[in-house]
N, C-alpha and C positions, 0 to 999 in steps of 0.2 A: 588611517584608515578609517574608512564609514562606518557609522553603526548600522544597524538593520532591526528594527522590532516586529516581530509578528508573532502567533500566537501558535504555541507546538501543544497538542494534547490538553488542551486547555489551560495551559500556562503560558504568560506574557513573558518571552522572553528577548532579549537584546544581544547581537553578535558584532563583534568587531570583525570586521572580514573585507576582502576585497569584492567590489560589486559583482565581478563574475565568477566568483567563487561557486561552484556548484552546491545547490542546497544539501545536497546528499552527504557533502563533505561539513557543511554546518552542523548539521544534524549528528552526524557520527562522530567527527572531530572536535568541535566547538560546544558540544550540547551532551554527547554521550549517548544519544539515541540511537541504538545497535538493531533494532526491528528491521528497517530499509536495508537490503546488503547491495555491495557493488558486484554487480557482474558484468556488464560489457563498456559503460559511461557512454555509450552513444544511443542509447534509447531503444535497443533492439531488444534483450533479454528481459526487460522489464522486472528484474528483482528486487528494483528499489520502489515499486509503485506503493504511492502511498495518495491522499486526498490534500489538494488545493482549494479551499471554500468548497468543501463538497464533492469535488470531482476529482476523478483519478489524475495523477499526475506522474512524473518522472523525473524524482530529483537530480536524477545524474546527470541531466542537461538542462536544467532549470537554474539560472542565477539566483543567488540569495537577494540580489536585489528587489529581483520582480515577486518575490514574498514580503517583503513589508508590507507591512499592515494586514496580513492577510492571515488565513486559518490555515494550519499544516495538521493532518491528523495522520498517526502512523499507527502500525499493529498494535504498538503499546497504547494507544488512546480510543482502541477500539471498544473493548470490555467496558462494563459499568460498573465498575468495582469486580468484586468476584464474577459478577454475572457476565459470563460471556456472549457474545455477539451470536446470533444464529448461524451464522457463515461459522463462527469459528467452532461452534458446536458440532455442526454438520462435519466439517473438516475431520472432528475426531472421532464420530460416529462412523463415516463411512473410511475411516482409517488412510486417510489421504495420505498423508507425508512418508517419505522414504528418508531420502538425506534430511529435507527438510530446510534447504538452502532457499528454494525458491517460495516458499510456504507464505512468509509476509507478503510478499508482491502479490500472489496471487488471489490471498484473500481478501487484500484489499481491493483489487481487480474485480471481483467478483461483489463484493458489497456494493460497488459503484456499478457495477451493472443491474443490481436488482433493485437500488433506487430508480433507476431509468424503467426496466422493465420487470412485471411483477411475476411474468413465467414464462423466462427466456427460453428460445428453441434453442437445439443443437449447434445451428448455423451463431447465435447469437452469441451461444456460450465459446464457440471455438474462435469468435471475432477477437476476444480477449487478448490473444497474443503471445501471453507471458509464456516463457521457455521451463518445461521442467525435464532437467537432463535425465532425471530418473523414468520419466514417461507414466507419470501417475494421470494422465488425461482422463481416462474414463470415470476413474474416480472421483477426479475434480470435477467433471459434469455432473455425477450422482448428486455429490456433494453440495452441488451450486442449486440442483433441484431439488435436494431435500430441505435445503435453509428456504427456498422460495415457497414451498409447500407450508412451512413454518410460520414464515413471514404475512 
């Protein structure tokens, strides 16, 4: 099998994997990165949302070969040491999580949105389209607005 080298949360890594292995499985099974969750495997639920070269992407449908030489950031790489990212802080302040399964993907999608839009509208927040089975969408919206105000 070929080797693919890329950066994950600031560390250069190399994985031995088939070219078509979804990046989610390279992260979870080969590298032990557990933040991105498997939900659907078809780019619908977006529980696995992470960043590829600073842009939101869904590793469940992205082959590891497409990530070679690039930078992958997962929820584990978002904080700066003990200092949480403002979106993570807002999530805690707004008590967003219930079951918490989708929250890493939700947070990563929110961070990507706030990189592009400093003061997002409700429609822009709703366009994120990450699924939350617990239905905490109102608190998610409030957390994103709170983080935007702090950033």
